[in-house]
All heavy atoms as a GROMACS GRO file, in nm:
protein
  588
    1MET      N    1   2.645   6.083   0.199
    1MET     CA    2   2.779   6.138   0.260
    1MET      C    3   2.756   6.253   0.334
    1MET      O    4   2.698   6.352   0.307
    1MET     CB    5   2.870   6.162   0.135
    1MET     CG    6   3.011   6.190   0.190
    1MET     SD    7   3.124   6.199   0.046
    1MET     CE    8   3.242   6.292   0.114
    2ALA      N    9   2.811   6.250   0.459
    2ALA     CA   10   2.804   6.355   0.557
    2ALA      C   11   2.891   6.470   0.517
    2ALA      O   12   2.993   6.453   0.462
    2ALA     CB   13   2.840   6.309   0.706
    3SER      N   14   2.846   6.591   0.541
    3SER     CA   15   2.914   6.711   0.509
    3SER      C   16   3.029   6.725   0.625
    3SER      O   17   3.012   6.705   0.735
    3SER     CB   18   2.829   6.839   0.520
    3SER     OG   19   2.895   6.948   0.509
    4ALA      N   20   3.138   6.764   0.568
    4ALA     CA   21   3.262   6.785   0.666
    4ALA      C   22   3.231   6.892   0.749
    4ALA      O   23   3.295   6.890   0.862
    4ALA     CB   24   3.392   6.811   0.566
    5SER      N   25   3.152   6.993   0.728
    5SER     CA   26   3.136   7.102   0.814
    5SER      C   27   3.045   7.056   0.931
    5SER      O   28   3.051   7.132   1.041
    5SER     CB   29   3.072   7.221   0.744
    5SER     OG   30   2.940   7.183   0.689
    6ARG      N   31   2.976   6.950   0.920
    6ARG     CA   32   2.892   6.911   1.034
    6ARG      C   33   2.965   6.797   1.114
    6ARG      O   34   2.910   6.763   1.219
    6ARG     CB   35   2.766   6.858   0.978
    6ARG     CG   36   2.686   6.967   0.912
    6ARG     CD   37   2.540   6.904   0.867
    6ARG     NE   38   2.472   7.008   0.795
    6ARG     CZ   39   2.364   7.070   0.830
    6ARG    NH1   40   2.312   7.038   0.954
    6ARG    NH2   41   2.311   7.160   0.753
    7ASP      N   42   3.074   6.754   1.070
    7ASP     CA   43   3.145   6.642   1.151
    7ASP      C   44   3.251   6.709   1.230
    7ASP      O   45   3.355   6.756   1.180
    7ASP     CB   46   3.221   6.545   1.043
    7ASP     CG   47   3.299   6.436   1.113
    7ASP    OD1   48   3.284   6.431   1.238
    7ASP    OD2   49   3.348   6.345   1.040
    8PRO      N   50   3.237   6.723   1.364
    8PRO     CA   51   3.339   6.790   1.451
    8PRO      C   52   3.480   6.725   1.447
    8PRO      O   53   3.568   6.778   1.480
    8PRO     CB   54   3.270   6.788   1.582
    8PRO     CG   55   3.164   6.687   1.585
    8PRO     CD   56   3.120   6.669   1.443
    9ALA      N   57   3.470   6.592   1.404
    9ALA     CA   58   3.597   6.513   1.405
    9ALA      C   59   3.678   6.546   1.274
    9ALA      O   60   3.795   6.521   1.262
    9ALA     CB   61   3.581   6.366   1.420
   10SER      N   62   3.605   6.605   1.175
   10SER     CA   63   3.681   6.652   1.049
   10SER      C   64   3.784   6.739   1.067
   10SER      O   65   3.778   6.840   1.151
   10SER     CB   66   3.564   6.696   0.947
   10SER     OG   67   3.625   6.759   0.837
   11PRO      N   68   3.902   6.720   0.992
   11PRO     CA   69   4.002   6.822   1.006
   11PRO      C   70   3.977   6.964   0.963
   11PRO      O   71   4.042   7.054   0.994
   11PRO     CB   72   4.117   6.750   0.928
   11PRO     CG   73   4.058   6.667   0.837
   11PRO     CD   74   3.922   6.618   0.902
   12TYR      N   75   3.862   6.965   0.883
   12TYR     CA   76   3.822   7.100   0.834
   12TYR      C   77   3.672   7.127   0.866
   12TYR      O   78   3.578   7.122   0.790
   12TYR     CB   79   3.829   7.097   0.680
   12TYR     CG   80   3.968   7.070   0.630
   12TYR    CD1   81   4.001   6.952   0.582
   12TYR    CD2   82   4.070   7.166   0.650
   12TYR    CE1   83   4.136   6.934   0.547
   12TYR    CE2   84   4.201   7.154   0.602
   12TYR     CZ   85   4.236   7.034   0.551
   12TYR     OH   86   4.362   7.006   0.522
   13ALA      N   87   3.645   7.130   0.994
   13ALA     CA   88   3.510   7.149   1.046
   13ALA      C   89   3.471   7.293   1.041
   13ALA      O   90   3.462   7.365   1.140
   13ALA     CB   91   3.506   7.095   1.192
   14THR      N   92   3.457   7.344   0.916
   14THR     CA   93   3.415   7.481   0.904
   14THR      C   94   3.290   7.480   0.820
   14THR      O   95   3.258   7.387   0.763
   14THR     CB   96   3.524   7.563   0.816
   14THR    OG1   97   3.538   7.500   0.682
   14THR    CG2   98   3.671   7.568   0.887
   15ALA      N   99   3.226   7.601   0.803
   15ALA     CA  100   3.113   7.606   0.738
   15ALA      C  101   3.139   7.632   0.588
   15ALA      O  102   3.184   7.742   0.559
   15ALA     CB  103   3.017   7.728   0.789
   16ALA      N  104   3.128   7.540   0.510
   16ALA     CA  105   3.149   7.558   0.369
   16ALA      C  106   3.037   7.636   0.294
   16ALA      O  107   3.065   7.715   0.203
   16ALA     CB  108   3.157   7.421   0.296
   17ARG      N  109   2.914   7.626   0.357
   17ARG     CA  110   2.808   7.708   0.318
   17ARG      C  111   2.758   7.777   0.425
   17ARG      O  112   2.760   7.725   0.548
   17ARG     CB  113   2.705   7.617   0.252
   17ARG     CG  114   2.742   7.543   0.132
   17ARG     CD  115   2.628   7.463   0.074
   17ARG     NE  116   2.569   7.382   0.188
   17ARG     CZ  117   2.564   7.241   0.183
   17ARG    NH1  118   2.612   7.178   0.078
   17ARG    NH2  119   2.521   7.181   0.276
   18ILE      N  120   2.689   7.895   0.418
   18ILE     CA  121   2.620   7.958   0.519
   18ILE      C  122   2.532   7.886   0.605
   18ILE      O  123   2.503   7.892   0.720
   18ILE     CB  124   2.589   8.105   0.479
   18ILE    CG1  125   2.550   8.192   0.596
   18ILE    CG2  126   2.465   8.095   0.389
   18ILE    CD1  127   2.651   8.239   0.700
   19SER      N  128   2.456   7.808   0.529
   19SER     CA  129   2.346   7.718   0.587
   19SER      C  130   2.398   7.622   0.678
   19SER      O  131   2.332   7.575   0.761
   19SER     CB  132   2.260   7.667   0.468
   19SER     OG  133   2.325   7.576   0.398
   20ASP      N  134   2.530   7.588   0.663
   20ASP     CA  135   2.609   7.485   0.760
   20ASP      C  136   2.646   7.564   0.875
   20ASP      O  137   2.693   7.493   0.974
   20ASP     CB  138   2.717   7.417   0.695
   20ASP     CG  139   2.666   7.328   0.580
   20ASP    OD1  140   2.550   7.279   0.577
   20ASP    OD2  141   2.743   7.298   0.486
   21SER      N  142   2.653   7.690   0.880
   21SER     CA  143   2.705   7.762   1.005
   21SER      C  144   2.618   7.754   1.113
   21SER      O  145   2.486   7.766   1.112
   21SER     CB  146   2.731   7.911   0.957
   21SER     OG  147   2.757   7.990   1.066
   22PRO      N  148   2.676   7.756   1.239
   22PRO     CA  149   2.596   7.761   1.367
   22PRO      C  150   2.530   7.899   1.368
   22PRO      O  151   2.427   7.913   1.453
   22PRO     CB  152   2.693   7.725   1.469
   22PRO     CG  153   2.818   7.735   1.420
   22PRO     CD  154   2.807   7.720   1.274
   23CYS      N  155   2.577   7.987   1.304
   23CYS     CA  156   2.528   8.131   1.305
   23CYS      C  157   2.410   8.155   1.197
   23CYS      O  158   2.374   8.268   1.187
   23CYS     CB  159   2.636   8.230   1.291
   23CYS     SG  160   2.756   8.224   1.416
   24TYR      N  161   2.369   8.047   1.133
   24TYR     CA  162   2.268   8.065   1.016
   24TYR      C  163   2.137   8.122   1.081
   24TYR      O  164   2.083   8.211   1.003
   24TYR     CB  165   2.240   7.929   0.950
   24TYR     CG  166   2.143   7.948   0.840
   24TYR    CD1  167   2.189   8.011   0.724
   24TYR    CD2  168   2.025   7.901   0.844
   24TYR    CE1  169   2.107   8.031   0.618
   24TYR    CE2  170   1.938   7.898   0.743
   24TYR     CZ  171   1.965   7.967   0.633
   24TYR     OH  172   1.887   7.981   0.519
   25PRO      N  173   2.078   8.079   1.203
   25PRO     CA  174   1.965   8.144   1.246
   25PRO      C  175   1.976   8.309   1.262
   25PRO      O  176   1.893   8.381   1.227
   25PRO     CB  177   1.932   8.084   1.375
   25PRO     CG  178   2.010   7.948   1.368
   25PRO     CD  179   2.132   7.979   1.275
   26GLN      N  180   2.090   8.352   1.303
   26GLN     CA  181   2.108   8.491   1.323
   26GLN      C  182   2.130   8.558   1.192
   26GLN      O  183   2.075   8.669   1.163
   26GLN     CB  184   2.236   8.518   1.419
   26GLN     CG  185   2.228   8.472   1.543
   26GLN     CD  186   2.273   8.318   1.563
   26GLN    OE1  187   2.270   8.241   1.476
   26GLN    NE2  188   2.300   8.284   1.691
   27TYR      N  189   2.190   8.486   1.097
   27TYR     CA  190   2.208   8.552   0.962
   27TYR      C  191   2.073   8.564   0.900
   27TYR      O  192   2.035   8.667   0.841
   27TYR     CB  193   2.288   8.450   0.881
   27TYR     CG  194   2.303   8.471   0.726
   27TYR    CD1  195   2.386   8.574   0.685
   27TYR    CD2  196   2.223   8.407   0.644
   27TYR    CE1  197   2.389   8.596   0.545
   27TYR    CE2  198   2.230   8.414   0.513
   27TYR     CZ  199   2.310   8.526   0.460
   27TYR     OH  200   2.323   8.547   0.316
   28SER      N  201   1.986   8.460   0.911
   28SER     CA  202   1.847   8.468   0.862
   28SER      C  203   1.765   8.577   0.916
   28SER      O  204   1.686   8.644   0.838
   28SER     CB  205   1.780   8.317   0.873
   28SER     OG  206   1.845   8.232   0.798
   29ALA      N  207   1.785   8.580   1.053
   29ALA     CA  208   1.702   8.694   1.113
   29ALA      C  209   1.753   8.829   1.078
   29ALA      O  210   1.658   8.922   1.062
   29ALA     CB  211   1.739   8.678   1.264
   30SER      N  212   1.877   8.851   1.045
   30SER     CA  213   1.919   8.977   0.990
   30SER      C  214   1.857   9.003   0.854
   30SER      O  215   1.820   9.130   0.826
   30SER     CB  216   2.067   8.975   0.978
   30SER     OG  217   2.121   8.962   1.106
   31LEU      N  218   1.848   8.914   0.775
   31LEU     CA  219   1.795   8.931   0.633
   31LEU      C  220   1.644   8.958   0.646
   31LEU      O  221   1.586   9.039   0.578
   31LEU     CB  222   1.831   8.812   0.547
   31LEU     CG  223   1.980   8.792   0.511
   31LEU    CD1  224   1.988   8.662   0.424
   31LEU    CD2  225   2.027   8.913   0.443
   32LYS      N  226   1.586   8.878   0.731
   32LYS     CA  227   1.438   8.902   0.746
   32LYS      C  228   1.406   9.035   0.801
   32LYS      O  229   1.313   9.100   0.741
   32LYS     CB  230   1.384   8.797   0.834
   32LYS     CG  231   1.229   8.791   0.852
   32LYS     CD  232   1.180   8.677   0.945
   32LYS     CE  233   1.033   8.691   0.952
   32LYS     NZ  234   0.977   8.583   1.042
   33CYS      N  235   1.485   9.086   0.893
   33CYS     CA  236   1.467   9.225   0.938
   33CYS      C  237   1.472   9.321   0.828
   33CYS      O  238   1.396   9.413   0.813
   33CYS     CB  239   1.564   9.239   1.060
   33CYS     SG  240   1.547   9.413   1.132
   34LEU      N  241   1.577   9.311   0.742
   34LEU     CA  242   1.595   9.408   0.633
   34LEU      C  243   1.482   9.396   0.550
   34LEU      O  244   1.441   9.501   0.505
   34LEU     CB  245   1.722   9.368   0.565
   34LEU     CG  246   1.856   9.414   0.629
   34LEU    CD1  247   1.975   9.353   0.548
   34LEU    CD2  248   1.862   9.558   0.650
   35GLU      N  249   1.422   9.286   0.517
   35GLU     CA  250   1.311   9.269   0.431
   35GLU      C  251   1.193   9.340   0.495
   35GLU      O  252   1.121   9.412   0.415
   35GLU     CB  253   1.272   9.123   0.412
   35GLU     CG  254   1.375   9.061   0.302
   35GLU     CD  255   1.345   8.914   0.291
   35GLU    OE1  256   1.244   8.856   0.343
   35GLU    OE2  257   1.421   8.843   0.226
   36GLU      N  258   1.172   9.324   0.623
   36GLU     CA  259   1.057   9.378   0.687
   36GLU      C  260   1.052   9.524   0.707
   36GLU      O  261   0.964   9.603   0.708
   36GLU     CB  262   1.040   9.318   0.829
   36GLU     CG  263   0.996   9.171   0.829
   36GLU     CD  264   1.007   9.097   0.961
   36GLU    OE1  265   1.041   9.157   1.057
   36GLU    OE2  266   0.952   8.985   0.968
   37HIS      N  267   1.178   9.587   0.704
   37HIS     CA  268   1.199   9.730   0.720
   37HIS      C  269   1.255   9.790   0.603
   37HIS      O  270   1.320   9.897   0.601
   37HIS     CB  271   1.297   9.748   0.847
   37HIS     CG  272   1.243   9.708   0.976
   37HIS    ND1  273   1.266   9.582   1.034
   37HIS    CD2  274   1.144   9.774   1.052
   37HIS    CE1  275   1.196   9.578   1.142
   37HIS    NE2  276   1.119   9.699   1.166
   38SER      N  277   1.224   9.740   0.486
   38SER     CA  278   1.261   9.804   0.358
   38SER      C  279   1.406   9.841   0.350
   38SER      O  280   1.448   9.935   0.306
   38SER     CB  281   1.167   9.921   0.316
   38SER     OG  282   1.047   9.888   0.325
   39SER      N  283   1.493   9.746   0.386
   39SER     CA  284   1.642   9.756   0.388
   39SER      C  285   1.687   9.886   0.472
   39SER      O  286   1.796   9.938   0.453
   39SER     CB  287   1.690   9.775   0.238
   39SER     OG  288   1.664   9.651   0.175
   40GLU      N  289   1.597   9.924   0.578
   40GLU     CA  290   1.641  10.032   0.660
   40GLU      C  291   1.748   9.968   0.776
   40GLU      O  292   1.692   9.916   0.870
   40GLU     CB  293   1.527  10.107   0.730
   40GLU     CG  294   1.555  10.238   0.774
   40GLU     CD  295   1.433  10.309   0.827
   40GLU    OE1  296   1.330  10.285   0.759
   40GLU    OE2  297   1.441  10.381   0.920
   41LYS      N  298   1.864   9.980   0.746
   41LYS     CA  299   1.966   9.911   0.834
   41LYS      C  300   1.961   9.952   0.972
   41LYS      O  301   1.981   9.860   1.066
   41LYS     CB  302   2.106   9.924   0.776
   41LYS     CG  303   2.125   9.864   0.640
   41LYS     CD  304   2.273   9.892   0.599
   41LYS     CE  305   2.296   9.834   0.463
   41LYS     NZ  306   2.436   9.862   0.400
   42SER      N  307   1.945  10.076   1.005
   42SER     CA  308   1.934  10.123   1.137
   42SER      C  309   1.838  10.043   1.224
   42SER      O  310   1.856  10.026   1.350
   42SER     CB  311   1.911  10.280   1.149
   42SER     OG  312   1.792  10.294   1.098
   43LYS      N  313   1.725  10.011   1.175
   43LYS     CA  314   1.628   9.935   1.252
   43LYS      C  315   1.665   9.791   1.279
   43LYS      O  316   1.602   9.729   1.351
   43LYS     CB  317   1.490   9.939   1.184
   43LYS     CG  318   1.432  10.076   1.173
   43LYS     CD  319   1.289  10.070   1.110
   43LYS     CE  320   1.239  10.204   1.123
   43LYS     NZ  321   1.100  10.217   1.086
   44CYS      N  322   1.767   9.744   1.213
   44CYS     CA  323   1.805   9.602   1.229
   44CYS      C  324   1.942   9.580   1.299
   44CYS      O  325   1.996   9.478   1.298
   44CYS     CB  326   1.810   9.527   1.092
   44CYS     SG  327   1.662   9.536   1.004
   45GLN      N  328   1.998   9.697   1.364
   45GLN     CA  329   2.121   9.685   1.418
   45GLN      C  330   2.147   9.583   1.524
   45GLN      O  331   2.246   9.514   1.525
   45GLN     CB  332   2.160   9.825   1.480
   45GLN     CG  333   2.309   9.835   1.516
   45GLN     CD  334   2.409   9.812   1.394
   45GLN    OE1  335   2.384   9.879   1.306
   45GLN    NE2  336   2.511   9.722   1.413
   46GLU      N  337   2.038   9.567   1.598
   46GLU     CA  338   2.046   9.454   1.711
   46GLU      C  339   2.066   9.323   1.643
   46GLU      O  340   2.162   9.235   1.691
   46GLU     CB  341   1.923   9.451   1.784
   46GLU     CG  342   1.928   9.362   1.910
   46GLU     CD  343   1.800   9.369   1.991
   46GLU    OE1  344   1.731   9.466   1.997
   46GLU    OE2  345   1.786   9.263   2.063
   47HIS      N  346   2.000   9.292   1.538
   47HIS     CA  347   2.018   9.165   1.464
   47HIS      C  348   2.165   9.150   1.412
   47HIS      O  349   2.225   9.050   1.423
   47HIS     CB  350   1.920   9.146   1.349
   47HIS     CG  351   1.778   9.132   1.392
   47HIS    ND1  352   1.733   9.028   1.443
   47HIS    CD2  353   1.677   9.223   1.386
   47HIS    CE1  354   1.604   9.021   1.469
   47HIS    NE2  355   1.566   9.153   1.448
   48PHE      N  356   2.229   9.252   1.350
   48PHE     CA  357   2.359   9.254   1.307
   48PHE      C  358   2.461   9.235   1.416
   48PHE      O  359   2.552   9.160   1.400
   48PHE     CB  360   2.384   9.389   1.240
   48PHE     CG  361   2.291   9.415   1.115
   48PHE    CD1  362   2.272   9.555   1.082
   48PHE    CD2  363   2.246   9.332   1.039
   48PHE    CE1  364   2.187   9.585   0.986
   48PHE    CE2  365   2.176   9.364   0.924
   48PHE     CZ  366   2.149   9.483   0.897
   49ASP      N  367   2.430   9.295   1.524
   49ASP     CA  368   2.526   9.272   1.644
   49ASP      C  369   2.524   9.130   1.696
   49ASP      O  370   2.626   9.073   1.720
   49ASP     CB  371   2.491   9.378   1.753
   49ASP     CG  372   2.508   9.521   1.718
   49ASP    OD1  373   2.589   9.544   1.619
   49ASP    OD2  374   2.459   9.612   1.788
   50VAL      N  375   2.413   9.078   1.700
   50VAL     CA  376   2.391   8.934   1.747
   50VAL      C  377   2.464   8.844   1.642
   50VAL      O  378   2.545   8.759   1.685
   50VAL     CB  379   2.246   8.889   1.769
   50VAL    CG1  380   2.232   8.746   1.784
   50VAL    CG2  381   2.183   8.967   1.874
   51TYR      N  382   2.449   8.858   1.512
   51TYR     CA  383   2.518   8.780   1.422
   51TYR      C  384   2.667   8.793   1.427
   51TYR      O  385   2.738   8.704   1.421
   51TYR     CB  386   2.468   8.829   1.279
   51TYR     CG  387   2.522   8.744   1.178
   51TYR    CD1  388   2.533   8.616   1.158
   51TYR    CD2  389   2.602   8.824   1.075
   51TYR    CE1  390   2.594   8.550   1.053
   51TYR    CE2  391   2.670   8.754   0.968
   51TYR     CZ  392   2.655   8.611   0.956
   51TYR     OH  393   2.733   8.551   0.866
   52LYS      N  394   2.703   8.928   1.433
   52LYS     CA  395   2.856   8.954   1.445
   52LYS      C  396   2.920   8.877   1.572
   52LYS      O  397   3.028   8.827   1.555
   52LYS     CB  398   2.873   9.099   1.458
   52LYS     CG  399   3.011   9.137   1.464
   52LYS     CD  400   3.020   9.305   1.473
   52LYS     CE  401   3.168   9.345   1.469
   52LYS     NZ  402   3.172   9.489   1.471
   53GLU      N  403   2.851   8.878   1.679
   53GLU     CA  404   2.903   8.810   1.804
   53GLU      C  405   2.903   8.665   1.778
   53GLU      O  406   2.997   8.600   1.834
   53GLU     CB  407   2.804   8.856   1.924
   53GLU     CG  408   2.859   8.806   2.062
   53GLU     CD  409   2.994   8.859   2.089
   53GLU    OE1  410   3.042   8.974   2.056
   53GLU    OE2  411   3.072   8.794   2.166
   54CYS      N  412   2.814   8.615   1.714
   54CYS     CA  413   2.813   8.465   1.691
   54CYS      C  414   2.923   8.422   1.600
   54CYS      O  415   2.993   8.345   1.635
   54CYS     CB  416   2.684   8.428   1.617
   54CYS     SG  417   2.667   8.257   1.584
   55LYS      N  418   2.948   8.504   1.489
   55LYS     CA  419   3.065   8.486   1.404
   55LYS      C  420   3.194   8.490   1.481
   55LYS      O  421   3.291   8.419   1.451
   55LYS     CB  422   3.064   8.570   1.279
   55LYS     CG  423   2.940   8.552   1.184
   55LYS     CD  424   2.938   8.410   1.131
   55LYS     CE  425   3.050   8.400   1.026
   55LYS     NZ  426   3.047   8.268   0.961
   56LYS      N  427   3.195   8.594   1.578
   56LYS     CA  428   3.325   8.618   1.639
   56LYS      C  429   3.362   8.493   1.730
   56LYS      O  430   3.465   8.442   1.739
   56LYS     CB  431   3.305   8.727   1.745
   56LYS     CG  432   3.424   8.761   1.821
   56LYS     CD  433   3.407   8.880   1.910
   56LYS     CE  434   3.510   8.910   2.012
   56LYS     NZ  435   3.481   9.010   2.091
   57LYS      N  436   3.252   8.430   1.798
   57LYS     CA  437   3.266   8.319   1.881
   57LYS      C  438   3.290   8.192   1.798
   57LYS      O  439   3.383   8.100   1.831
   57LYS     CB  440   3.144   8.289   1.958
   57LYS     CG  441   3.122   8.387   2.071
   57LYS     CD  442   2.994   8.364   2.148
   57LYS     CE  443   2.971   8.464   2.266
   57LYS     NZ  444   2.854   8.455   2.333
   58GLU      N  445   3.231   8.185   1.675
   58GLU     CA  446   3.256   8.075   1.586
   58GLU      C  447   3.412   8.073   1.533
   58GLU      O  448   3.478   7.971   1.536
   58GLU     CB  449   3.169   8.084   1.452
   58GLU     CG  450   3.183   7.984   1.365
   58GLU     CD  451   3.109   8.000   1.240
   58GLU    OE1  452   3.083   8.106   1.198
   58GLU    OE2  453   3.046   7.901   1.195
   59ARG      N  454   3.456   8.193   1.508
   59ARG     CA  455   3.599   8.209   1.471
   59ARG      C  456   3.690   8.162   1.587
   59ARG      O  457   3.791   8.107   1.553
   59ARG     CB  458   3.613   8.355   1.426
   59ARG     CG  459   3.774   8.380   1.377
   59ARG     CD  460   3.778   8.520   1.331
   59ARG     NE  461   3.915   8.547   1.295
   59ARG     CZ  462   4.016   8.583   1.370
   59ARG    NH1  463   3.990   8.599   1.490
   59ARG    NH2  464   4.145   8.608   1.317
   60GLU      N  465   3.656   8.212   1.701
   60GLU     CA  466   3.744   8.193   1.816
   60GLU      C  467   3.758   8.042   1.844
   60GLU      O  468   3.860   7.978   1.871
   60GLU     CB  469   3.690   8.269   1.941
   60GLU     CG  470   3.723   8.414   1.947
   60GLU     CD  471   3.643   8.481   2.044
   60GLU    OE1  472   3.568   8.424   2.122
   60GLU    OE2  473   3.677   8.616   2.060
   61ALA      N  474   3.644   7.965   1.833
   61ALA     CA  475   3.638   7.824   1.836
   61ALA      C  476   3.717   7.764   1.740
   61ALA      O  477   3.797   7.656   1.763
   61ALA     CB  478   3.498   7.777   1.846
   62ARG      N  479   3.716   7.797   1.607
   62ARG     CA  480   3.790   7.753   1.501
   62ARG      C  481   3.935   7.760   1.541
   62ARG      O  482   4.020   7.670   1.515
   62ARG     CB  483   3.754   7.809   1.374
   62ARG     CG  484   3.825   7.750   1.256
   62ARG     CD  485   3.786   7.807   1.122
   62ARG     NE  486   3.819   7.946   1.111
   62ARG     CZ  487   3.731   8.047   1.116
   62ARG    NH1  488   3.604   8.036   1.109
   62ARG    NH2  489   3.772   8.168   1.104
   63LEU      N  490   3.984   7.886   1.579
   63LEU     CA  491   4.115   7.920   1.606
   63LEU      C  492   4.171   7.829   1.716
   63LEU      O  493   4.279   7.784   1.715
   63LEU     CB  494   4.137   8.065   1.647
   63LEU     CG  495   4.132   8.161   1.528
   63LEU    CD1  496   4.136   8.298   1.581
   63LEU    CD2  497   4.230   8.129   1.422
   64GLU      N  498   4.092   7.803   1.827
   64GLU     CA  499   4.119   7.727   1.928
   64GLU      C  500   4.142   7.584   1.887
   64GLU      O  501   4.230   7.499   1.930
   64GLU     CB  502   4.018   7.730   2.048
   64GLU     CG  503   4.053   7.658   2.177
   64GLU     CD  504   4.190   7.726   2.233
   64GLU    OE1  505   4.206   7.853   2.229
   64GLU    OE2  506   4.257   7.651   2.301
   65ARG      N  507   4.052   7.528   1.801
   65ARG     CA  508   4.067   7.390   1.751
   65ARG      C  509   4.194   7.379   1.677
   65ARG      O  510   4.266   7.291   1.676
   65ARG     CB  511   3.954   7.354   1.659
   65ARG     CG  512   3.825   7.314   1.735
   65ARG     CD  513   3.725   7.244   1.630
   65ARG     NE  514   3.706   7.331   1.509
   65ARG     CZ  515   3.612   7.428   1.488
   65ARG    NH1  516   3.532   7.454   1.583
   65ARG    NH2  517   3.600   7.489   1.380
   66ASN      N  518   4.222   7.473   1.590
   66ASN     CA  519   4.339   7.469   1.514
   66ASN      C  520   4.468   7.480   1.585
   66ASN      O  521   4.569   7.412   1.554
   66ASN     CB  522   4.347   7.582   1.403
   66ASN     CG  523   4.240   7.566   1.304
   66ASN    OD1  524   4.186   7.452   1.278
   66ASN    ND2  525   4.196   7.666   1.224
   67LYS      N  526   4.462   7.560   1.699
   67LYS     CA  527   4.576   7.572   1.788
   67LYS      C  528   4.612   7.429   1.849
   67LYS      O  529   4.735   7.395   1.878
   67LYS     CB  530   4.546   7.667   1.894
   67LYS     CG  531   4.676   7.714   1.974
   67LYS     CD  532   4.643   7.810   2.096
   67LYS     CE  533   4.562   7.923   2.050
   67LYS     NZ  534   4.529   8.007   2.175
   68LYS      N  535   4.519   7.329   1.874
   68LYS     CA  536   4.539   7.222   1.944
   68LYS      C  537   4.590   7.112   1.842
   68LYS      O  538   4.635   7.011   1.878
   68LYS     CB  539   4.407   7.165   2.004
   68LYS     CG  540   4.364   7.256   2.119
   68LYS     CD  541   4.229   7.208   2.187
   68LYS     CE  542   4.187   7.295   2.297
   68LYS     NZ  543   4.060   7.254   2.342
   69ARG      N  544   4.581   7.140   1.722
   69ARG     CA  545   4.643   7.048   1.622
   69ARG      C  546   4.786   7.070   1.592
   69ARG      O  547   4.822   7.179   1.585
   69ARG     CB  548   4.557   7.059   1.492
   69ARG     CG  549   4.422   7.018   1.498
   69ARG     CD  550   4.353   7.002   1.351
   69ARG     NE  551   4.216   6.974   1.377
   69ARG     CZ  552   4.113   7.040   1.325
   69ARG    NH1  553   4.146   7.162   1.268
   69ARG    NH2  554   3.993   7.021   1.357
   70SER      N  555   4.844   6.964   1.581
   70SER     CA  556   4.994   6.960   1.545
   70SER      C  557   4.987   6.956   1.381
   70SER      O  558   4.929   6.885   1.318
   70SER     CB  559   5.060   6.844   1.592
   70SER     OG  560   5.190   6.845   1.528
   71PHE      N  561   5.091   7.029   1.330
   71PHE     CA  562   5.099   7.037   1.186
   71PHE      C  563   5.146   6.893   1.138
   71PHE      O  564   5.124   6.862   1.020
   71PHE     CB  565   5.207   7.150   1.149
   71PHE     CG  566   5.237   7.169   1.002
   71PHE    CD1  567   5.138   7.214   0.913
   71PHE    CD2  568   5.353   7.119   0.943
   71PHE    CE1  569   5.154   7.220   0.782
   71PHE    CE2  570   5.376   7.122   0.807
   71PHE     CZ  571   5.279   7.180   0.735
   72PHE      N  572   5.218   6.831   1.216
   72PHE     CA  573   5.276   6.703   1.176
   72PHE      C  574   5.208   6.576   1.223
   72PHE      O  575   5.248   6.471   1.197
   72PHE     CB  576   5.427   6.689   1.234
   72PHE     CG  577   5.514   6.800   1.191
   72PHE    CD1  578   5.547   6.908   1.264
   72PHE    CD2  579   5.553   6.793   1.051
   72PHE    CE1  580   5.618   7.010   1.228
   72PHE    CE2  581   5.640   6.899   1.010
   72PHE     CZ  582   5.670   7.006   1.102
   73SER      N  583   5.081   6.606   1.268
   73SER     CA  584   5.004   6.474   1.323
   73SER      C  585   4.915   6.434   1.212
   73SER      O  586   4.878   6.494   1.116
   73SER     CB  587   4.941   6.504   1.444
   73SER     OG  588   4.842   6.611   1.443
   0.00000   0.00000   0.00000
């Protein structure tokens, strides 16, 4: 059975798990950076910013999809 989060036609095309998110590579890179730099956050800020921007775009796309749907259809 296909995951609803991967089916763009699904009424709930959201990431139920972080691994289903289109931002998962950025998320993983952030965690890897933290591991490599002994959790020194300042050295990973660029990774955090990239991930944050990806999540922002993902949210905007979801809001746009929802805006196009009618509550009664």
